[in-house]
N, C-alpha and C positions, 0 to 999 in steps of 0.2 A: 847269506841268509836265503830260504827260498819263500818266495811268494807264488800268488796265482796271478795270471793276466784276466782281467775283467773281461776281455774282449772273446778271447777264446778259451778260457780256462786252462790254459797249459802252464807249467810249472815254469819260473823264472828265478834263476840263480843271481842274485843282486851281489855285483862284486866287493862293493865299497859300502859297509852299513853306515859308515859316518855321512855319505851323500843322502842316503835315506832319511836320517833323524834330521838332516839340515833343513829347517823350515823354509829357507828361502831359495831353495832348488826345487824347481819344478820337476826335473828328470833325474833320473838314474841310469848308470850303465849296468847292465846285464846281459845274460844270454838264456835263451830258451834251454830246457832241459828236455830234448826229443832225442830219443833212442840212445846208443851207447856213445855217439861221437859227442866232442862238445861242439856247441854252435858259434858261429861269430857274435861278439858283443855287440850290441846296440843300445841306444838310449829308449827309456822307457818314461811314459809320463807315469807320476805318481798317482795321479786320479785315476788311472787304468789299472793299477794293482791292490790287490786285498790280501790279506793273509789265507793261508792255505785252508782254513777253517771256513772263508766268505766273510769274515768279520773285517771290516772298515779299518784302514790305517788310522792311527791317534792324530787328532787334530793338532797336536803339539809338534808334529813332523809335517804338517802339509799348510797350514793355516798362519801365516805371520801374526795375526790379530786374534788368535785364540783365546786370549786373557780379556779383550774388549768385551764388555756385557752388551747384548743385544737388545 
């Protein structure tokens, strides 16, 4: 799945979508998509990632207490 880094607007390829949707994980493994060569994998904070459209990730992927009324 491709997302965008909030810090530098570069595209990030997330290797395990299950890590992304696990709301108890703050980081996911992925790699930048720069040029034709595959970049090395690294950990990305979910808070620093957005969809390619700029839309935020769903709360049910990032906040363990998303169902608790505020």
